[in-house]
C-alpha positions in Angstrom: 158.6 159.4 106.8 157.9 156.4 104.5 154.5 154.7 104.9 154.5 151.3 106.4 153.7 148.2 104.4 150.4 147.6 106.3 149.2 151.1 105.5 149.9 150.7 101.8 147.9 147.4 101.8 145.0 149.1 103.5 145.1 152.0 101.0 145.1 149.6 98.1 142.1 147.7 99.5 140.1 150.9 100.0 140.9 152.0 96.4 139.9 148.6 95.0 136.6 148.5 96.9 135.8 152.1 95.9 136.4 151.4 92.2 134.3 148.2 92.4 131.4 150.1 93.9 131.6 152.9 91.4 131.7 150.3 88.6 128.6 148.5 89.9 126.7 151.9 90.2 127.6 152.7 86.6 126.4 149.3 85.4 123.1 149.7 87.3 122.6 153.2 85.8 123.3 151.9 82.3 120.8 149.0 82.5 117.4 150.0 84.0 116.2 147.8 86.8 113.4 145.3 86.1 110.1 146.0 88.0 109.5 143.5 90.7 105.8 143.7 90.6 103.4 143.4 87.7 99.6 143.7 87.5 98.2 141.1 85.2 94.7 141.0 83.7 93.5 137.8 82.0 90.2 137.5 80.1 88.3 134.3 79.3 85.9 135.8 76.8 85.0 133.8 73.7 85.0 135.6 70.4 81.5 136.9 69.6 79.1 135.0 67.3 78.0 137.0 64.3 75.4 137.0 61.4 76.9 134.7 58.8 75.4 136.9 56.1 77.0 140.1 57.3 79.6 141.9 55.2 83.1 141.0 56.3 83.9 144.6 57.3 80.8 144.7 59.5 82.1 141.6 61.3 85.4 143.3 61.9 83.7 146.3 63.4 81.5 144.0 65.5 84.6 142.2 66.9 86.4 145.4 67.7 83.3 146.7 69.6 83.1 143.4 71.5 86.7 143.6 72.7 86.4 147.3 73.5 83.7 146.2 76.0 85.8 143.4 77.4 88.8 145.7 77.9 86.6 148.2 79.7 86.1 145.6 82.4 89.8 145.5 83.4 91.3 148.8 82.3 90.1 150.7 85.4 92.5 148.5 87.4 95.4 149.9 85.3 97.0 146.5 84.4 100.6 146.2 83.1 99.7 143.2 81.0 96.4 142.1 79.4 96.1 138.5 78.0 93.3 137.2 75.8 92.5 133.7 74.7 93.7 131.9 71.5 92.0 133.1 68.3 90.4 135.9 70.1 88.9 137.4 66.9 87.7 134.2 65.3 84.0 135.2 65.1 81.6 132.3 65.6 78.8 131.3 63.1 80.9 131.5 60.0 81.7 128.8 57.5 85.3 128.2 56.4 84.9 130.3 53.3 83.2 133.2 55.0 85.7 133.1 57.8 88.5 133.4 55.3 86.7 136.3 53.6 86.4 137.9 57.1 90.1 137.4 57.8 91.1 138.9 54.4 89.0 142.0 55.3 90.3 142.1 58.8 94.0 142.2 57.9 95.6 144.0 60.8 92.6 146.1 61.9 91.9 144.3 65.1 95.6 144.0 66.0 95.9 147.8 65.4 92.9 148.4 67.7 94.6 146.3 70.4 97.8 148.4 69.8 95.8 151.6 70.2 94.4 150.4 73.6 97.9 149.4 74.7 99.3 152.9 73.9 96.4 154.9 75.3 96.6 152.9 78.6 100.4 152.4 78.8 100.2 148.6 79.1 101.3 145.5 77.3 98.6 143.5 75.5 98.8 140.0 74.0 96.8 139.7 70.7 96.3 136.0 69.8 94.9 135.3 66.3 95.4 133.6 63.0 97.8 135.5 60.7 98.4 135.2 57.0 102.0 135.3 56.0 103.5 136.9 52.9 103.7 133.5 51.1 100.0 132.9 51.7 100.4 130.3 54.5 98.9 130.9 57.9 100.2 130.8 61.5 98.4 130.7 64.9 100.2 133.5 66.7 100.4 135.5 69.9 101.6 139.0 69.3 103.0 140.9 72.2 102.2 144.6 71.9 104.2 147.1 74.0 103.2 150.0 76.1 103.9 152.3 73.2 101.6 150.4 70.9 104.5 148.8 68.9 105.0 145.1 68.4 107.5 143.7 70.9 107.5 140.2 69.3 105.5 137.4 67.9 105.2 133.7 68.9 103.9 131.2 66.4 102.2 128.1 67.8 104.8 125.3 67.5 102.3 122.3 67.8 99.1 122.9 65.8 96.4 120.3 65.8 95.9 118.4 62.6 92.7 120.2 61.7 94.3 123.6 61.8 96.5 122.5 58.9 94.1 120.4 56.9 91.1 122.7 57.2 92.7 126.2 57.6 96.2 125.9 56.2 97.9 126.9 59.5 101.5 125.7 59.7 103.7 125.0 62.8 106.0 127.6 64.1 109.6 126.6 64.9 110.9 129.2 67.3 110.6 129.5 71.1 111.3 133.2 71.6 111.5 135.0 75.0 110.7 138.7 74.9 112.1 141.4 77.2 109.5 143.6 79.0 110.1 146.3 81.6 108.8 143.9 84.2 110.6 140.7 83.1 111.2 138.1 80.4 108.1 136.6 78.8 107.6 133.3 77.0 104.5 132.0 75.2 102.6 128.8 74.5 99.3 128.3 72.7 96.7 125.6 73.4 98.1 122.1 72.5 101.7 123.3 72.9 101.3 122.5 76.5 101.4 118.8 75.8 104.9 118.8 74.1 108.1 118.5 76.1 110.3 120.0 73.3 108.9 123.5 73.8 108.7 123.2 77.6 112.4 122.1 77.8 113.5 125.1 75.7 111.8 127.4 78.1 113.1 125.6 81.2 116.6 126.4 79.8 115.8 130.0 78.8 114.4 130.8 82.3 111.6 133.3 81.5 109.9 135.2 84.4 106.5 134.6 83.0 104.8 132.2 80.6 101.7 133.4 78.8 99.3 130.7 77.7 96.4 131.7 75.3 94.2 128.8 74.6 90.8 127.1 74.0 92.0 124.1 76.0 92.7 124.4 79.8 95.5 121.9 80.0 94.7 120.8 83.6 97.7 119.7 85.6 100.0 120.7 82.7 99.7 124.3 83.7 101.2 123.7 87.1 103.8 121.3 85.7 105.0 124.0 83.2 105.2 126.6 85.9 107.2 124.4 88.3 109.4 122.9 85.6 110.3 126.3 84.2 110.4 128.0 87.6 108.2 130.7 86.1 105.0 132.4 86.8 102.2 131.3 84.5 99.1 133.1 83.2 96.4 131.3 81.3 93.7 133.0 79.2 91.3 130.2 78.2 88.1 130.9 76.2 85.1 130.0 78.3 87.1 128.1 80.9 89.0 129.0 84.2 91.7 131.6 83.6 94.4 131.3 86.3 97.6 133.1 87.4 100.1 130.7 89.0 103.3 131.1 90.9 106.5 129.1 90.1 105.3 126.3 92.4 102.2 125.9 90.2 99.9 127.2 92.9 97.0 129.4 91.8 97.4 133.0 92.9 94.2 134.3 91.2 91.4 133.0 89.1 88.2 134.2 87.3 84.9 132.8 88.4 81.6 131.7 86.9 80.3 135.2 87.6 83.1 137.1 86.0 85.2 135.8 83.1 88.2 138.0 83.9 90.6 138.5 86.8 93.2 141.2 87.7 96.0 140.4 90.2 99.4 141.8 91.3 102.3 139.4 91.0 105.8 139.6 92.5 108.1 138.3 89.7 111.0 138.4 92.2 109.6 135.3 93.8 112.0 132.3 93.4 112.1 128.7 94.4 115.1 127.5 96.5 
């Protein structure tokens, strides 16, 4: 008995749907799913002031000990991401020449300490600091360190203030990278970057899940504007000023206080605007 035309059509549809479902399952297994929730810690601690006559290596050790104490405030909450302010290791109380001598002694020691903390606690950490390049010029950078202690990527501040260049030789970055983390895609801005549309528009097109803002300047309404414009969550780590975590509407989800200069909060990065 020959099968009817209708039964052949039904069989073909079943076969098509089954193969499509299997293909989707294979793709999902090949690419691990992004975590929907992330626990973010942001710290507003200023870099410590030091004895201007101290040996540069002693200053490095002092700064490492300082940040070890600051991290101890948030690590018990087991954050997925820790963000610190701009120039987090620029010790106070040093003249330009002595600061340069300190930076030359520092090299990557403080960054490597941050990497050790990231690896031991299985979290991402943003290390924001001045970096000397191979050609002797400098950049104001945010370095994203992964859960394994390795560098995920580096963002160089695109829009430095004039004094950074004239007094410290820091040059502008030109890239607007977005880095892949296991919880989502992360973009960066530093301080005065927040006032320039060129960078914001690049991120609005790139559609990151989270914008990390390390700064010494709060930015005011620009924080909410960036979050809403880019349809992204936003975390600010501002030295000595309010540190806030915002949703894509620009509304504050969590903030530090005048009693505690840090805050830890859970964020749902699957949140989207209509």
